[in-house]
C-alpha positions as CSV (number, residue, x, y, z in Angstrom):
1,X,100.4,29.2,121.9
2,X,104.1,28.7,121.1
3,X,104.7,32.5,121.2
4,X,103.0,32.7,124.7
5,X,105.2,29.8,125.9
6,X,108.4,31.6,124.7
7,X,107.2,34.8,126.4
8,X,106.6,33.1,129.7
9,X,110.0,31.3,129.5
10,X,111.7,34.6,128.8
11,X,109.9,36.3,131.7
12,X,111.0,33.5,134.1
13,X,114.6,33.8,132.9
14,X,114.6,37.5,133.5
15,X,113.1,37.0,137.0
16,X,115.8,34.4,137.8
17,X,118.5,36.7,136.7
18,X,117.0,39.6,138.7
19,X,116.7,37.4,141.8
20,X,120.2,36.1,141.3
21,X,121.6,39.6,141.1
22,X,119.9,40.6,144.3
23,X,121.2,37.4,146.0
24,X,124.7,38.3,144.9
25,X,124.5,41.5,147.0
26,X,123.0,39.8,150.1
27,X,124.9,38.0,152.7
28,X,124.8,37.0,156.4
29,X,127.7,38.0,158.7
30,X,128.3,36.7,162.2
31,X,130.4,38.8,164.5
32,X,131.9,37.6,167.8
33,X,134.7,37.9,170.2
34,X,136.7,34.6,170.6
35,X,135.9,32.9,174.0
36,X,132.6,34.7,174.6
37,X,129.2,33.0,173.8
38,X,127.7,36.1,172.2
39,X,127.1,36.4,168.5
40,X,125.8,39.4,166.5
41,X,124.2,38.1,163.3
42,X,123.7,40.6,160.5
43,X,121.8,40.1,157.3
44,X,123.1,42.6,154.8
45,X,122.2,43.8,151.3
46,X,124.8,45.7,149.4
47,X,126.6,46.3,152.7
48,X,123.6,47.7,154.5
49,X,122.1,45.9,157.5
50,X,118.6,44.6,156.8
51,X,118.1,42.5,159.9
52,X,120.2,42.1,163.1
53,X,119.9,39.7,166.0
54,X,122.0,39.1,169.1
55,X,122.4,35.4,170.0
56,X,123.3,34.3,173.5
57,X,123.1,30.8,175.1
58,X,119.5,31.6,176.1
59,X,118.3,34.4,174.0
60,X,117.6,35.7,170.4
61,X,117.4,39.4,170.8
62,X,116.4,41.6,167.8
63,X,118.5,44.7,167.3
64,X,116.4,47.0,165.1
65,X,118.4,50.1,166.0
66,X,121.2,49.3,163.5
67,X,119.0,48.4,160.5
68,X,119.6,50.7,157.6
69,X,123.3,51.3,158.6
70,X,126.6,49.7,157.5
71,X,129.2,48.3,159.8
72,X,132.2,50.7,159.9
73,X,134.3,49.2,162.7
74,X,134.5,47.5,166.0
75,X,136.7,47.5,169.1
76,X,136.6,45.6,172.4
77,X,138.3,45.6,175.7
78,X,138.3,43.3,178.7
79,X,138.7,43.8,182.5
80,X,138.6,41.4,185.4
81,X,135.5,42.5,187.4
82,X,133.4,39.7,188.9
83,X,136.1,37.5,190.6
84,X,136.3,34.6,188.2
85,X,139.1,33.5,185.9
86,X,137.6,35.0,182.8
87,X,137.9,38.8,181.9
88,X,134.6,40.6,181.4
89,X,133.8,42.1,178.0
90,X,133.1,45.6,176.7
91,X,132.5,45.6,172.9
92,X,131.6,48.5,170.7
93,X,130.5,48.3,167.1
94,X,130.1,51.3,164.9
95,X,127.4,51.6,162.1
96,X,127.2,54.5,159.7
97,X,125.2,55.8,156.8
98,X,127.9,56.0,154.1
99,X,125.7,58.5,152.1
100,X,125.4,60.8,155.2
101,X,128.2,60.5,157.6
102,X,126.4,62.7,160.1
103,X,124.1,59.7,160.9
104,X,125.3,56.6,162.7
105,X,124.8,54.3,165.7
106,X,127.3,52.8,168.1
107,X,126.1,49.4,169.5
108,X,127.5,48.5,172.9
109,X,127.6,44.9,174.1
110,X,128.7,44.5,177.7
111,X,129.1,41.1,179.4
112,X,129.9,39.9,182.9
113,X,131.0,36.3,182.8
114,X,130.7,34.6,186.2
115,X,126.9,34.8,186.6
116,X,126.4,35.8,182.9
117,X,124.7,39.2,182.5
118,X,124.6,41.2,179.3
119,X,123.7,44.7,178.6
120,X,122.9,46.0,175.1
121,X,123.0,49.8,174.5
122,X,123.1,52.2,171.6
123,X,124.4,55.8,171.2
124,X,124.3,58.1,168.2
125,X,127.5,58.8,166.3
126,X,128.4,61.2,163.5
127,X,131.4,62.6,161.6
128,X,133.3,65.2,163.7
129,X,136.7,66.9,163.7
130,X,138.0,64.0,165.7
131,X,137.7,61.8,162.6
132,X,140.1,64.1,160.7
133,X,142.6,64.4,163.7
134,X,142.6,60.7,164.5
135,X,144.6,61.0,167.7
136,X,146.7,58.1,168.9
137,X,145.6,57.8,172.5
138,X,146.8,55.6,175.3
139,X,143.6,54.2,176.9
140,X,143.5,52.0,180.1
141,X,142.4,48.4,179.7
142,X,138.6,48.0,180.2
143,X,137.9,51.6,178.9
144,X,136.4,52.5,175.5
145,X,135.8,55.9,174.1
146,X,132.5,57.3,172.9
147,X,132.8,60.4,170.6
148,X,129.5,62.3,170.8
149,X,128.3,63.8,167.5
150,X,127.6,67.1,169.4
151,X,129.1,69.6,171.7
152,X,127.1,70.2,174.9
153,X,125.1,73.4,174.9
154,X,127.6,75.2,177.2
155,X,126.4,78.6,178.5
156,X,123.2,78.1,176.5
157,X,125.3,78.4,173.3
158,X,124.2,76.6,170.2
159,X,124.7,72.9,170.1
160,X,127.5,72.6,167.7
161,X,128.0,69.5,165.6
162,X,129.4,68.3,162.3
163,X,132.7,67.3,160.7
164,X,134.4,70.6,161.5
165,X,133.5,70.5,165.2
166,X,135.6,69.1,168.1
167,X,132.9,67.4,170.1
168,X,132.7,65.8,173.6
169,X,134.5,62.5,174.2
170,X,133.3,60.2,177.0
171,X,135.1,57.3,178.6
172,X,133.0,54.1,179.1
173,X,133.8,51.3,181.5
174,X,132.0,48.2,182.6
175,X,131.1,47.7,186.2
176,X,128.8,45.3,188.0
177,X,125.7,47.4,187.1
178,X,126.6,47.6,183.4
179,X,128.4,50.2,181.2
180,X,129.0,53.4,183.0
181,X,130.9,56.7,182.6
182,X,134.3,56.9,184.1
183,X,136.7,59.9,184.4
184,X,140.0,58.2,183.2
185,X,142.3,61.1,184.0
186,X,145.2,59.8,181.9
187,X,142.9,59.9,178.8
188,X,141.6,63.4,179.4
189,X,145.2,64.7,179.9
190,X,145.9,63.6,176.3
191,X,142.6,65.0,175.0
192,X,143.1,68.3,176.8
193,X,146.2,69.1,174.8
194,X,144.3,68.6,171.5
195,X,141.4,70.8,172.6
196,X,143.8,73.6,173.7
197,X,145.5,73.5,170.3
198,X,142.2,73.7,168.4
199,X,140.8,76.4,170.7
200,X,143.9,78.5,170.1
201,X,143.4,78.4,166.3
202,X,139.6,78.9,166.4
203,X,138.4,82.3,165.1
204,X,134.6,81.9,165.4
205,X,133.6,83.6,168.7
206,X,130.8,81.1,169.5
207,X,132.9,78.0,168.8
208,X,135.9,79.5,170.7
209,X,133.7,80.0,173.8
210,X,132.4,76.5,173.5
211,X,135.9,75.1,173.2
212,X,136.9,77.1,176.3
213,X,134.1,75.3,178.2
214,X,135.2,71.9,176.7
215,X,138.7,72.6,177.8
216,X,137.6,73.4,181.3
217,X,135.6,70.1,181.4
218,X,138.5,68.0,180.2
219,X,140.8,69.7,182.6
220,X,138.5,68.8,185.5
221,X,138.3,65.2,184.3
222,X,142.1,65.0,183.9
223,X,142.3,65.9,187.6
224,X,139.8,63.1,188.6
225,X,136.8,65.4,189.0
226,X,133.3,65.0,187.6
227,X,132.0,66.2,184.2
228,X,129.8,69.3,184.0
229,X,126.0,69.1,184.1
230,X,125.9,70.1,180.4
231,X,128.2,67.2,179.5
232,X,126.0,64.7,181.4
233,X,122.9,66.1,179.7
234,X,124.6,65.7,176.4
235,X,125.4,62.0,177.1
236,X,123.0,60.2,174.8
237,X,123.5,56.5,175.8
238,X,120.5,54.3,175.9
239,X,120.3,50.7,177.3
240,X,117.9,48.7,175.2
241,X,118.1,45.2,176.7
242,X,119.5,43.4,179.8
243,X,119.9,39.6,179.5
244,X,121.0,36.9,181.8
245,X,121.4,33.1,181.7
246,X,122.8,30.2,183.8
247,X,126.6,29.6,183.5
């Protein structure tokens, strides 16, 4: 009987130590932008999101799309849109799989403040040549960049992707209908110079042709024109929720 009791006590101690070890790697993180009533609550274990919810004054919105990924960074920008004293918010959070950098998700939170409306959207991200170049760009207020993990299938070429590929860069801006594509010519003038340099030093015929098409697209955008049909088809941006509440 005494031996059984010692065995049970030992098992309980081992269980407590095991649970304690797991708890040490688990935590809750709350992310927000000062002055805005929106909170992204992340439950994490060993740095990996196990549960995510978005809290607003009137909603608790699950965000299953980022579960299994780790927070890698965030950036926000504001712009006066809806004729009140408070700037409206565009907020991007990047989540990646550290074991496979080709897999990731950008979470977009967009908020109009006067008659509060919020849009939640996701887009795929992955490691590209842009990560190695890390260009320092001058971006207008209210605009955030989305680096697609793939090049559009220009001229029915293969859809190139990966850490050695210069992929398409989109400019996102908030308007009264939610987050939208914008041309931002001053941004594409800067990107165009980088694409030209990479294209000049590319020896693979398929990639070179794809970069020529990318260069043509960025040149058109730098002049205030629209992106190509291939670029629009390549734009993988999905709205997953639209929320509103009383001021």
